[in-house]
N, C-alpha and C positions, 0 to 999 in steps of 0.2 A: 273157563270155570262157570260155576252156576252162582247165581245171584237173585235176590229178591228185587223185583220191579213192582213199584207202587203205580199201578196204572189208572186207578179210579177210586172213588170212595168205596171202601169195604172190599177192595179187590187187589189181590196181589198175585202175580204170576212169577214162577221160577224159570229163569231163561238162562241159556248159555251165552255168555258174553266174553270178550277178549280179556285175558289176564293183563293187569296193568304191568307196565314195564318199569324196572328199577331205573333211577337217574342218579347222577352224581349227588352225593351227600345225603341219600336216602336208602331205606332198606325195604325189602319185600317180606311181607309176613303172610304165612298161611294161617288163616283165621280158624280157630277151633271153637271158641265160645264167643257169643256175642249176646248182649243183653238188650231188651226193650226199655228205653227210657221214657219217662213221662213227656219229655219234649218231642218224642216221636209220634204222639197220638194224632197229630195233624196229619200225618202220612196215611192213617187209616181212616179218620173221621171226615176229612175234607174232600170234596169232589175234584176230579180232573187228575190228570198224570202229574207225578212228581219225578221227573227225569233224573237220572244218576243213581249211584249206589249209596244209600243212606246207611245209618248206624255208626254210633261213635263209642259204644261201650264194648270195646273188642279185646280179645287177648288170643295169642297164637305163638307160632314159632318162626323165627327168622329163617328164611330159605335162601336169601340172596342179599348181598350188600353192594351198594353202589360205589363208584370211584370216590375216594376221599374219606369213606367212612372209617373211623379209627376206634370208636368206643364200643361198638356192637358187632357181634359176629354171628355167623350161621350156627343154627341150632340153639340159640338162647331163647328162652321163654320170656315174652315181653307182653305188656299191655299198652294199650294206645292212649296217648294224651292228646286230646282233640285240638286244642287251641294252638295255632301256629304264630308265633311272635316273629318280629323283624329279625331278632337274633343279634342286634348290635346295641340297642338302647341299654340304659341302666337297668330297668326292669328285667329285660331278657338276660342281662349279664347275671342277675340275681336269681334267675329261673322263675320269676314272677310274670309269666307270660300273658296272664289275663289282664295285667296292667299296662301292657304295651300299647301305645297309641296308634301304632302301625300294624296291628295284627293282620295277618294274611290269610283269614278264614280258618276252616277246620279240616281235619284229615279225613273224617267219614270213611265209607267203604266197608263198615262192619258187617253189613248184610251180604256181602260177597265173600266167596271162599279164599280170596287173596286180596290184600291191599298193599299200598306203598305209602310210606310215611317218612318225613325228615328224620335223620338219625336222633335229633333231640326229642322227637315226639314218641318215640318208643321207650318204655321204662322197663328195667328188668324186674322180674318177679322173684321175690325172695324164696329160698328153698323152703318147702313145706306148704306153701300157700297154693300152687298149681293154677292151671289156667282157668278152671271153673270159677274159683274165688277171684282170680285176677280180673276177669271181665266185670265183676261187680265192684271191685275196688275203684276201677276207672269210672269216675263220676258218681255213681250211686252211693258209695260209701265215703269217698274222699271229700266230696262236696260238703255234706253235713259236718264232717270231721273239721274241716277248715273253718266252718261257721262256729262250732262249738269251741275250737281252740281259740279263735279270736275273741270269743265271749268271755274268756279267762274265768272259766267255772271253777269255783272253789270246792274243797272237799265238804261234802254233806249239804251243799247249797241246793235249794230248790230251783229247778229249771223247768219252766212251762214249754212244752213243745206242741205247736199247732201242726196237725196234719198226720194222716195215717197212710200216706203213700209211701214208696220206697224211701224217698229222701227223709220224710219225717220219721219213719221207723228206724232208720239208720242214725238219725240225730238222737233218738232215744238211747240207742246202743252206745253211741259215742258219749253222751252225757254221763251215762252210767260208767263207761270206761275210764272217764276223766275224773271220777269220784263224786259226781254230783247226783242229785235225786230227781229223776225225771217224772214230771206229771204230764200226761199225754191228753190232748184234746183231739176228738175225732168223731164225726157224726155217724159213721158206718159201724155196726156192732162187731162185725168180723175183723175190722181193722183195729178196733179198740182192744179186742182179744189179742191181736198180733202185738199191739204196743205193749201190753202187760208180759206177753211172752218173751219179748226182747229185752225187758228190763224196767219197764215203767212201774212206779209204785202204785199209781192208779191211772185210770183213763176215763175221761168225762165226756159225755155227749153234749156238745155246746147248744144243742136245741132245747135242752131240758132245764127249766128255771133260769135264775139269775147266774150267768157263768162266773162273772166276777166275784160274786159272793161265795160261790162253791170253791173257786180257786183259793180264796182267802181262808176259807175254813180249813183247808188243808195245809197251805204254805205259811199261814200266819196273817194277822189283821191288817198288815200294810200290803200284802201281796208278795209275789215272787220277786227275788232280787234279779232274776235273768229269765228272758223269754226268748225262744227261737221259733220263728215263723216260717213254716215250709209249705204253705198251701198256695199262695198267691191269690187267695180269694179275698176281696175287699173287706167283707164282714169279719173275716178272721184277722185280717191285718189290723183293723180298727180295734178289735177286742184286745190285742196285745197291750194296748195303753191302759185298759182296765185291769189287766192281770199283773203288770209290773209294779213293784214297789218304788216309792221315792228314792232316787239315787241309783236306780237299777238300769239294766242294759236290755236293749232289744236288738236282735240280729234278724234281718230279713233275708230269706233265702228264696222263698217262693216268688216267681216273677209276675208282675202286674203292670201292665202298660197303661191302664186306664186312670191312674192317679189315685191319691188317697187324701181325703180331708181330715186335717187335724187342726186343733187350736194350738198354735206354737206356743203361746205364753202358758196356757193351763196344762197342756199335754207334755211339754218338754221343759220349758224354761223354769217354770216355777215348781216343778218336781225333780229338777236335776237329772232328766233321763237321758242316757247315752243311746243314741240309735245309730246303727251301721248296717250296710249291706255287705253280703258275701257272696261272690260269684264263682262257681266252679272250684278249682283247688290248685295248689302248686305241686310240682313233683315230690317236694318234701313231705307231703301229706301221704304219699304212698308208703314211703319209708316209716312215717309214724304209725300209720295203720298196720303195716307189717309187724312192727315191734309190739303193738297192742294185742294183735292176733297171737304172736308167739308167747305172749305172757297170758294168753287165755282170757283176755278181757273184752273181746268182741270177736265176731265171726261174720264175714261178709255173706255167707251162706244163709244166715239166720232169717233174712227176709225173703228168701226165694221160695215161692210156692209151687211153681210150675216150670218144667223143661219141656221144651219142643225142639224139632229139627228144623233145618231149612225148609224141607218139604212141607212142614205143617206150620210154618211161621204164622200164617193167617190165623190159626186156632189161637196162637199166643197173644196176637194183637186183639182178636176179638175179646178174650177173656180179660185182658188187662184194661182195654178201653171201656168195656161194659161193666167192669168190676164184678164179674160174675165167678162162680166156682171158687169162691174164697181167694181170688187172685190178689196177691200182693206184688210179687215180682216175677217176670218171666225171663229165662235165659235160653238162648238158641244154640243148639249143637250145629256147627256149620259144616263139619267135614262128612257128615252122614254116617258116623260110627255110633 
């Protein structure tokens, strides 16, 4: 099979590599569509080789099942759920694999034409969605959907969404789908335009003026009852506390390992603020997203700006990482058709 190999900074080669072999309890998937995730940017931007086959937002067709597989069958259209749980703890029994303390890594393999995944890590794609939308459901849409659902957004409630990358734009879609009123925050003009296009009632440039005051002008004098942070940028994460109203909720989705300085008494305790994190998603969110799509309340493809092939995947990474050509989300056709 052919697969993308990340051999150095800004350098991808397409090579023939052995097809993975199916094993007991697993299935083999012919990958048709795979998406470039924000967390993949290091593959392109950082120097040195990154061995293995990367890519975790993948969708395709099952071509072989291993011994002991009972719930999946050849010919099914599936998307890949990347996080592999231990399979036995209480969290795994509830299909909350991200909370498993004994996680066994990720599936990966989406930038190759075939991958092998545990049976529990391939989720059926509902009729009418298709493989193209399926690869975007995996992570890019369902991750913000989990965050928005956990925020318990109320009808007509203002929700400030920080970030105009794929996760932030889909968070805007999800807020609207849940009946909320999204207010989008993003410094890049083309991404602000995309935010309005997918459902934001307004999109603000955080570099212009007093952002907190501008948010309160729109949402009310106390601020917004809910904020979803999707950038991982410390300045944006800190700004969430100036955007949220007393008694409100903040959900952090964007990753930031550098830490965040807050005044626990003034920012949290004395304002009764609820703060939580939300990582990846549960399989149940694929089912919820599928229902919302069937109802016409959101569309995974709404954030997709570019389609490339495996042979031109480097162009997709360049556009996405450089934020050029109006790029918001890139999906890759893996089978050459």
